[in-house]
N, C-alpha and C positions, 0 to 999 in steps of 0.2 A: 496420519495423512490429513492434510487440511482440505476443507471443501470436499469436492468429489474425490474418488479414488483414481488417481492418475499416476501411471508409472513414469519414473524418470527415464529419459532416453539415454543411450549409451555414453555419449560424450559428457552429459551432465552427471551421470552416475559416476564416471571416472573422476570428475572434478570433486564431487562430494566425497568420494572415497579417499582421495588425496588429502582433502581438508580434514576429514575425520582421523586419518593417520597422524597428521600434524597435532591434532588435539590430544590424541592418545599419548604421543611422544612428550608433549608439553606437560600433560598431567603426570606422567611417570617421572619426568625430571623434577617436577614439583614435589612429588612424593619422596623421592630420594633426598631432596634438599632438606626435608624435615629432620633427617638424621644428623645433619651438620650442626655444629655449634653456632650460635648467633645467627641462625637462618631467618630470613625474612622473605615470605612468599608473595608479597604484595605485587612486585613487578611481574612475577610469573603469572599471577592471577590476571593482571592486565593483558598480558600476551595471550593467555588462554581465552579471555573474553573476546579479543580481536579475532582469533581463529573462529570462535563460535559465531560471532556476528557475520563474518565473511561467508561461512557456509549457509547461515540462515538467509542472507541476502541473495546468494546464488539460487537457492531453492525457491525463495519467494518470487524472484524474477521469472524463473522457469514456469512456476505454477500460474502466475498472473498471465503470461502469454498463452498457456494452455487453456485457461478458463475463458479467455477472450476470443481465441482464434475462430471459433464457430459463430461468434455473435457480432463481430465487427472486423472489417479488413484494415482498420486504422490503428493497429497496435503501435506502429512507429510514431504516428502523429501524437498519440496519447502519451507515449514515453517521452518524446521531445518536449511536449507542452509541460509535463510534470517536472522534467529536468530543468527547463528554463525558469519556470515559476519558482521552483525550490531555490535556485541560485539567486533569485532576486528577493526571496522571502515574501512572495505573493501567495497568500493562502488560496486554496482551491478545493472544490468538492465536485468531482466528475462522476456521474452515475451512468453506468453502462447497463441498459436493460437487456435481460437474457430471455428466458422462456416466460416468466411471469410479467404481466403488465403491472407497472407501478403507478399508473395514472391516478388511481384512487388513494394513493399514499402520499402524493405530492400536492402542495397548495401554493396558489398565487404565482405560478410561473409565467414568464413572458414568452410568447411564441417566438422562435428564431427561424426554423425551417431552412437551415443552410447545411451544406456538406461539411463534414468534419475536416478541420485543418488545425494544426498546432498553433498557427498564427491567430486564428479566430478564438481559440480557447484561451490563449494568453491575453488577448484583448478583453475578453469577457471578465477575466479575473484580475484585470489591472486595478490597483487600488483607486477608489474614487468613482469607478464605473458603477452605476446604480445596480448592476446585476452581480457584482463580484462577491457579495456576501452569501448568496444562495447557492443551491446546487444546479449544475447544468446536466440535462438529460440527453443521452445519446442513444439512439435506436438504430442499430446496424451502421449505416454510413451517414446518418443525418443528426445534426444537433437540433433536437425537437424544441427545447425550451431552456431558459436560464432564470436564475433568481428564484428557484423553487425552494420551498420550506419542507424539510424532511421530518419524519417522526424521530424523536430522540430516544436513545436507549435509556431504559429506566434503571437497570442494574448492570453496572460495569465492575467486573471482578479482576481487572488487570493489575491491581495493586498500585496504580498511579492515577493521578488526576488527569482527566482528559478534557480537552476543549470542546466547544459546541460542534465544530465540524466533525471531529472524531466520533462523538456521541451520536450525531446524525447519521454518519456512515454505518455505524453498528446498528442503530435503530432501524434503518431501512432494510438492511440485510437480514435482520431478525424476522422481518415480515415478508420477504420476497427472496428470489434467487439472484437479484441484481448484484453487480459488483461495483463498488464505489472506491475511486482513487481519491486520496486525501493528501494535500500538501499543507504543512503547518507553516503559518507565517511567523510563528515565534522561533522555531528551530530549523526550518527548511527541510524537515524530515518528510520523506514520501512514504505513505503507507497505503494498503488497500484493505477493504473489508469485504468479507464474504461469509455467509451463513452465521452472521452475528459475531464473527471473530475479526480482530484487527492484526495485520502483519506488516512489519516494517520492511520497506524495500531499500531505502537508502537514508543514511543519516547525513 
């Protein structure tokens, strides 16, 4: 279980079970194909990977909503902003403060003091905007500041090279219970970090 221990609700549990059943069926078909002459399991491995990514994405979306629901009423705005930014390949780093204050962990932010909206978030992260390279801090229903510098993770063991935004998201969540949404400008991938771990939401 990632982050806190949260149970899946019944509809999500049923979706995950269906996806796991598909994974088991595909793995069994792949095992059987190994007994055939001239077998090649590469295409089946790709199919299996797609099933696994789908169930991971479903679970990550559910947990993200669960982790945020008590701390901001703007889950839809955050989701829309991330989606639109990803489609345009505009990088973003959105910090949602939870129980722990993160003020002492952020540096050089510019005060905003505006209500959360996906339009404003998309504007902040528009390339060329002076604030687009830093992190934007959200406290409940307000955008507190933008252009914040976050502490970077010192040791990343994911097995792949991570950019500055992703290392900053991990670094901040190693030192607080904040949740950080990251949009990669290189790939358009949406991820979130919590408790020093990074989870992909959408490729």
